[in-house]
C-alpha positions in Angstrom: 15.0 2.9 -12.9 13.5 6.4 -12.7 11.7 7.2 -9.4 9.0 9.7 -8.9 8.4 11.4 -5.5 4.7 11.9 -4.6 4.3 14.3 -1.6 1.2 15.3 0.4 0.4 17.9 -2.3 -0.1 15.1 -4.8 -2.5 13.1 -2.5 -6.3 13.2 -2.6 -8.3 12.9 0.6 -12.0 12.1 0.6 -14.6 11.5 3.3 -16.5 8.3 3.7 -19.1 7.1 6.3 -16.4 5.8 8.7 -13.7 8.4 8.3 -11.3 9.7 5.6 -9.2 8.0 2.9 -6.1 9.5 1.4 -5.2 8.2 -2.1 -1.5 7.8 -2.4 -1.3 6.6 -6.0 -3.6 5.1 -8.7 -3.1 3.6 -12.1 -3.6 4.4 -14.8 -2.7 8.0 -13.7 -5.8 10.1 -13.7 -8.2 7.2 -13.1 -11.1 7.9 -10.7 -11.6 5.5 -7.8 -15.4 6.0 -7.9 -15.6 4.7 -11.5 -14.1 1.4 -10.4 -12.1 1.0 -13.6 -8.6 1.5 -12.2 -5.9 -1.2 -12.4 -4.5 -0.6 -8.9 -4.7 1.9 -6.0 -2.7 2.6 -2.9 -4.4 4.5 -0.1 -4.3 5.1 3.6 -7.6 5.4 5.6 -8.3 6.9 9.0 -11.1 4.8 10.5 -13.0 7.0 13.0 -15.9 4.7 13.9 -15.6 1.8 16.4 -17.5 -0.5 13.9 -17.7 -0.2 10.2 -18.2 -2.2 7.0 -15.8 -2.2 4.1 -16.9 -1.0 0.7 -17.6 -4.0 -1.6 -15.0 -4.1 -4.5 -15.9 -7.4 -6.3 -13.4 -6.8 -9.2 -10.4 -6.4 -6.9 -8.1 -8.2 -4.5 -7.0 -6.3 -1.5 -4.1 -6.1 1.0 -4.5 -4.2 4.3 -2.2 -3.3 7.2 -2.6 -1.3 10.4 -0.2 1.6 10.6 -1.5 3.2 13.9 -4.1 2.1 16.3 -6.0 -1.2 16.6 -8.2 -3.1 14.1 -10.2 -6.3 14.4 -11.6 -7.8 11.2 -14.2 -10.4 10.2 -13.9 -11.6 6.6 -17.0 -13.3 5.2 -18.0 -16.2 7.4 -14.6 -16.4 9.1 -13.8 -15.7 12.7 -13.1 -12.2 14.1 -9.4 -11.6 14.4 -7.0 -8.8 15.4 -4.6 -7.4 12.8 -1.2 -6.7 14.3 0.5 -3.4 13.2 2.6 -3.7 10.0 1.4 -7.2 9.3 -0.6 -7.6 6.0 -3.8 -9.5 5.3 -5.0 -10.3 1.8 -8.7 -10.8 0.9 -11.2 -10.8 -1.9 -12.7 -7.3 -2.2 -16.0 -8.8 -3.1 -16.4 -10.6 0.3 -18.2 -8.8 3.1 -15.8 -7.4 5.7 -16.6 -5.9 9.1 -14.0 -4.1 11.2 -13.8 -2.9 14.8 -11.4 -0.3 16.2 -10.1 3.1 15.2 -6.9 3.2 13.3 -4.9 4.4 10.3 -4.4 1.7 7.7 -2.6 1.0 4.5 -4.5 -0.5 1.5 -3.4 -1.9 -1.8 -6.2 -2.8 -4.3 -5.4 -4.7 -7.5 -7.7 -5.7 -10.3 -8.3 -9.4 -10.3 -8.0 -10.0 -14.1 -5.1 -7.6 -14.7 -2.8 -7.3 -11.7 -1.0 -9.1 -8.9 0.4 -7.3 -5.9 2.5 -7.9 -2.8 3.5 -5.7 0.1 5.5 -5.9 3.2 6.8 -3.6 6.0 10.5 -2.8 6.3 11.7 -1.3 9.6 15.2 0.2 9.8 17.1 2.0 12.6 18.7 5.3 11.9 21.6 5.0 9.4 20.8 1.3 8.6 20.5 0.1 5.1 19.1 -3.0 3.4 18.5 -4.4 -0.1 14.8 -5.0 -0.7 13.5 -7.4 -3.3 9.8 -8.0 -3.8 8.9 -11.4 -2.4 7.0 -12.6 -5.4 7.7 -15.2 -8.1 8.9 -13.8 -11.4 5.9 -12.7 -13.5 5.1 -13.7 -17.0 7.1 -12.2 -19.9 5.6 -8.8 -20.9 4.4 -8.0 -17.4 5.0 -4.4 -16.3 6.2 -3.9 -12.7 5.7 -0.9 -10.4 7.5 -0.5 -7.1 5.9 1.8 -4.5 7.7 2.8 -1.2 5.5 4.6 1.3 7.4 6.2 4.2 5.2 5.7 7.3 7.8 6.9 9.8 11.2 8.7 9.6 12.8 9.1 6.2 14.2 6.7 3.5 16.6 7.3 0.6 17.6 5.3 -2.4 21.3 6.0 -2.8 21.5 4.5 -6.3 18.7 6.6 -7.6 19.5 9.8 -5.6 15.9 10.2 -4.3 14.5 10.5 -0.7 11.1 10.3 0.9 10.0 11.8 4.2 7.2 10.7 6.4 3.9 10.6 4.5 5.6 10.6 1.1 5.6 7.9 -1.6 8.4 6.9 -4.0 7.0 5.3 -7.2 8.9 3.6 -10.1 6.9 2.4 -13.0 8.2 -0.4 -15.3 10.9 -1.1 -12.8 13.3 -4.1 -13.3 13.3 -7.0 -10.9 16.6 -6.1 -9.2 17.0 -5.3 -5.5 16.5 -1.8 -4.2 18.8 -0.4 -1.6 17.0 1.5 1.2 18.8 3.7 3.7 17.1 5.1 6.8 17.2 8.6 8.1 16.0 8.3 11.7 14.1 5.3 12.9 12.1 4.4 9.8 9.2 2.2 8.7 8.4 1.8 5.0 5.5 -0.1 3.4 7.1 -1.6 0.2 4.8 -2.8 -2.6 5.4 -4.4 -5.9 2.5 -4.5 -8.4 2.6 -6.5 -11.6 0.3 -5.6 -14.5 -0.5 -7.8 -17.4 
């Protein structure tokens, strides 16, 4: 597997009505979020309004997690609930969503007819290591897999690949195999690990 390191210099930050959003990665490479024709997108938003409405994205499924701060959500006609830090919630991007609270979040958007995605947080103490495998059933033959490791805190290295990401950086591997990935922490570390399958 060949890994690519994306640093803050590769990220694109834009302003929206409730704060700012930093695009961490998008596929295909060079796609424009505003055109709504991308396959998948990873981003981190800073929500700076106490109450805001999510942008409708009817062609996409979404995963969201809180990295810093507090966030309450109401999805469609459901009840308002609090999203605990580093837990993930999936929802249909076409359903109206309200949020309360100011936070920094993590977002994965995947196109409904083309992609399937999963993400989870991995917390490691300084010097600790683990083998991470995407918790998703094996995809259909011919499906391409992308692994994305976003370092939220500390630093993480992949000894078998000889690469390392620091806080705020992303490690990306396109067309990865389904084997486990060894992660090693440098300092107390939190990583948001995602696997995206594209048909």
